[in-house]
C-alpha positions as CSV (number, residue, x, y, z in Angstrom):
1,X,20.7,161.0,15.0
2,X,18.1,161.0,17.8
3,X,18.0,157.8,19.7
4,X,14.3,155.4,19.6
5,X,12.7,156.2,23.0
6,X,11.3,152.4,22.6
7,X,14.8,151.2,22.6
8,X,15.8,153.1,25.5
9,X,12.8,152.1,27.2
10,X,13.7,148.2,26.5
11,X,17.2,148.5,27.4
12,X,16.0,150.1,30.6
13,X,13.7,147.4,31.4
14,X,16.1,144.9,30.4
15,X,18.7,146.2,32.9
16,X,15.9,146.6,35.7
17,X,14.9,142.8,35.2
18,X,18.5,141.7,35.6
19,X,19.1,143.8,38.4
20,X,15.5,142.6,40.1
21,X,16.5,138.9,39.5
22,X,19.9,139.6,41.2
23,X,18.0,140.8,44.3
24,X,15.6,137.9,44.4
25,X,18.2,135.0,44.2
26,X,19.6,137.1,47.2
27,X,16.5,137.1,49.0
28,X,16.0,133.7,48.4
29,X,19.8,132.8,49.8
30,X,19.1,134.6,52.9
31,X,15.5,132.9,53.1
32,X,13.5,135.9,53.1
33,X,10.3,136.5,51.2
34,X,10.9,137.5,47.6
35,X,7.0,137.3,46.6
36,X,6.7,141.1,45.8
37,X,10.0,141.2,44.0
38,X,8.8,138.2,41.7
39,X,5.5,140.1,41.4
40,X,7.7,143.3,40.1
41,X,9.9,141.3,38.0
42,X,6.6,139.6,36.1
43,X,5.2,143.2,35.5
44,X,8.6,144.1,34.3
45,X,8.9,140.9,31.7
46,X,5.5,141.9,30.7
47,X,5.9,145.6,29.8
48,X,9.1,144.6,28.2
49,X,7.5,142.0,25.8
50,X,5.1,144.2,25.1
51,X,7.3,146.7,24.0
52,X,9.4,144.1,21.8
53,X,6.6,143.1,20.0
54,X,5.0,146.3,19.5
55,X,8.7,147.7,18.2
56,X,8.7,148.5,14.2
57,X,12.2,148.6,14.2
58,X,12.4,144.8,15.0
59,X,14.1,144.3,18.2
60,X,15.7,140.9,18.7
61,X,13.4,138.4,20.2
62,X,15.8,137.4,22.6
63,X,16.3,140.9,24.6
64,X,15.9,139.1,27.6
65,X,19.1,136.9,27.2
66,X,17.7,134.1,28.5
67,X,17.8,135.2,32.1
68,X,14.3,134.1,33.6
69,X,14.0,133.0,36.7
């Protein structure tokens, strides 16, 4: 059985968003500028939202797992 490429992209984006969230928290703890990471995470969230909304398989709307910063 062949995997859905959109489902793979969604899972990959979700992992990248979680990783970026962790990096942002670490930057904030160290008092460093996190603007670039914040911009990147916002773009990835927008891409994820677009993929989830256009997925005909009906991926769960809670794909972000409530992990917004």
